[in-house]
N, C-alpha and C positions, 0 to 999 in steps of 0.2 A: 876922505872923500875919494871916490874912484872916478875916472874918466868919465864914465856914464853919467855919474849923478852933476858932478861939475860941468856938463852939457846943460841940464835943465834945471830949472829953481823948482827943486823937488816940495811937495809938499810933505811936512815930518808923515812916518808912519803911523805915530801915534793920534794923528788927527781924526775926529769920528767923521764917518761918512755923512753928506748932509743930509737931508730929512727926506728927498726926492729919491737917494736911490737906497733906499731901504726898504725891504718888501717882507711880508710872510713867506715862511718857507713851504707852505701848501701841506694838502693834505697827507698823513701820515702812511695810509692806507695806500693811496695811489703813489707814494712815492717807492713805498716797499713792492709794489707790485713789477714798478715799470722795473728797478734796480733790483729785485731779483730774477725777473726774467732775462733781462742783460747780462747778471751773473751764469743763469743755470745754461744761456746758451755760449758765454765765453764771449762775447762780445764787448764792443767799447763801445763810449760814445762820447761829441764834442762835449757834450753836458758835464760829462765827470770829470773825463780827462781835462778839460780846460776850466772847471769850477763856474759854469755859465751860472750868472746872479738868476735867472730865468729857470733852472730846473726844476724849482720844486711846482713853478705855477705850470710849466710844459706839461711833469711828468702826471698833475693831476688830470691833465687835459689827454693823459695816456698816451703823448707822442713823446718822440726822440728822435735826436740826430744821428745815424750810425756812422762809427769813427772805421773806415775799411785800412786794411794794411797793417794793423797791431797798433801798439798804441806807444811805439820810438818813432821819432822824427827825425829824419836825415840834414833838417836844416836847424841852424840853433837863433829863432827869432827871439831877440831880448823881451818882447811882450808876452808871451805863450807858457803855459805851465805845461804843456806835451811835455813829455820827458823827452829828452834828445840824446844821438849818438849815432856813429856811424857804422855799427855793425849790428841793425836790426835783425830781428828771429826771422827765419824762412816766412814766405806767404803759405798763409793755411788755407788750404785749397778747399775745404769745406766751411770757410767761414761766408761767403755769400750765400746758400742755403739755410744757414744759422740766420743770418740776418732776414733770409725771406719768410721764416718760420715768426721768429718775433713779428714782424711787420704783419701778419696775420693773426698771430693770436693778439695784438695790440688794436687788430680793427683799423688799421689806418687809410685813411685815403689820401693823404701828401704824405711822400716820405721824403726827408733829403739827405742825400746821403756825400759823405767829404772826405777825406783820407787824410792822415801823413802823409807826407813828401818823401817818396822811396825813391829817391836819387841812384839808389845799389842796382836795382831789377831795370831791365834792357828796355823796357817803354815807360819807366819813372812811374809806374801805378795806373797807366789809362785801363789795362784790362781790369783791375780792381773793382772799377765803376763799372763798366761794361758787362763783368763778370756778375755783379751784385744785381745790375738791372734785370738781365736776364734769367735769375734764379724769383726774386720778385714777380715780376708779370708771368712767371708758370704755375706761382700759386696764388696771387693775386691780381688778375689782368688789370682791373680799374683803376688800379692804384697808379694818382701822378706822380713823378719822381724827379726832383731837382737835383742838380749836382752844383757840388762848391769843391773844385777842383785846385789843387796846386798849379805852378809853371809849367810843369813838364816839359822843363827845360833842362839839357844837358846832354852827354854822351859823348860829345864832339868836341874839339880845341878848335876846329874850324868854324868861323860865326855863321856862314852860310848853309853847313850841313849840320849845325846845332838846330839853327831857325827851320831846317826844313823836318828833322825828327818831331821837333817839337809840334810844328802843324802838322804831322802825320797822327802823333799823339793825339791830339785834339780831334782832328777829324774823327779818327777811332771813337772817340768817346760821343760826339755829336751824332755819327751815324746811330748810335744806339737811341736815338730821340728823346732824349730828357724833354720836361717841360720847360726848365728854367737853364738857363748856364750861368753860373755865379763862379767868380773868382776877385777874391777881394784886393784892393789898392792897397788898405790898411793906413796907410797914412800919407802924408803931403810929400813933394819931394824931397826938400833940404833933407829930411827925418828918414827918407830909407836907407843909409847906410846902417841905421845903429840900431833902427826897429827892425828892419828884415834882412836879419844876414842871410844870404845866398841868395837874393831876389832883388829886382831893380823894379824901377818905378815904368821905365818906358818898354820894359819885358811884359808887362803885367797889361801894359796899356796894349801894346801889339795882340796878345794872347786874345783881350776881350775884341779888340776889331777884325783879328782872324775868324773868331768865333760868330762874329754878325757877317761877315761875309761867306762864309762857308755855310752856313745855315741862317738866315735871313730870319727864317719864322718861328725859331727858337730865342725867345728874350734873352738878352745878356742882363745882368745884374753884379753890383759889387758895392762895397762899404768900407767907409774910413772908421777908423777910433778916433775922438777926440780928447784932447787931454795930456799929450804928449808933448805940447811945447809950441804947437802950430799957431799960426795965424788967422784969424777970419778971412782975409784977404787969398793966405796960402792953400787955406779950405774951398773958397771960391775956385780959385785957379785952379785946383783937384777937378773939383763937378766939371769945369771946361773942358779939362783933359778927355775925362771920360766919357763927356758927350759928343768930343771929336771921335772917340773909338767907337760911337755908336752903341754905347751903353744905355739901357734903357732903364733899369730900376737901382733902387739907391738904397742902402742904409748907411745910418749916421747912429753912432754910438758913442758912450762916455769909457774909455780906457779904465779899466779897474785893476789896480797892481794886484798881482796873485800872492806874491810874498817879498820879502826884502830881497830875492836875488834878482828879482826884476826890475826893469824900468819904473821909475817914481812917477808919481800924476804930477805934472806940473800946475794943472790947474783943473778944477771941477767945473765942467761947460753949463751953465743955467737952462731948465728947462723952456724957457721963453727963447734962447739963442739957440736951441736945436730947432723949435717951432721958425724961428728966424730964416735958417737955415734951410729947411724945408721948403717951405714957398720961394726962396730962390730957385733951388734947384728944378722945382716946377716951371719957374721959369722960362729955367735952361732947357727944356722940355723933356726931361724926365716922366716916362709914364705913370709908375711908380715910386713914392720915397715912403720910405717908414724911419721917422728922425725923433730922436729921445734920449735920454742919460741909459736905459734900460733896455735898448732895442740893440739886436745882437743880428747876424747875418741870417741865421732860419727861424727866428722870433718872428711867430706867427703868417709862415711862409705861406701857409694854404688861404692865409685870406688876400 
């Protein structure tokens, strides 16, 4: 048994998913339409790269969350299916225009842009977001755009200098005026080291607080996965920390192991537990809450 598995009370991989985590794959024609367009434009979506359980439903509705910066992430988070590596391909300078073409072809009203972590780039990927937003607005000005960003951390061993660079990159993205700024905390404080390699709990909270300070009119949003070994009390503590960082919107969903190479599931939280946490979140002051086993960061984001 690996060190990772011994740290958690893992559910055996062969165990069947609970009934509430099973869902139809959606319309085959809708799936083919969106997948075909994404392939034609040589794009990536987190729906496919992350094996999102809702991709059938979202594709059937003609929506997708675009993954900027290629398909290789410079972080090695233990929950994520996205390919990892320290030498991703050079930035594709035509990507933003192709995303804009896909948005127009799909007739989207609301777009979510996310990206792999690009610690190899001087701006850590901030220009990937601003470039895509500008390209989309040139084609379809009325489209609302939400961004789901990495932490933009790095570039200096000096802590003060690193924070200044992070703030500069954040400012660059916020100046492009997304309708929502999303950055996921992912898990509770105790589990951060194993789950989010290369990121930290405090750094993410500081990023969300800085976003709220720099652009108070842009709502901030974050999300947690449940099922990695956290307790209810730890989840509530994380929600309190997010509210202290002025986070206004929240998603809570069940972690589902993408492969045997990833962290095991410690337990499946029941739908009624998600409902109870949603009520507690609203009591803490979150303006919008989506909480359920199949909820993901951009699931029904336009609603």
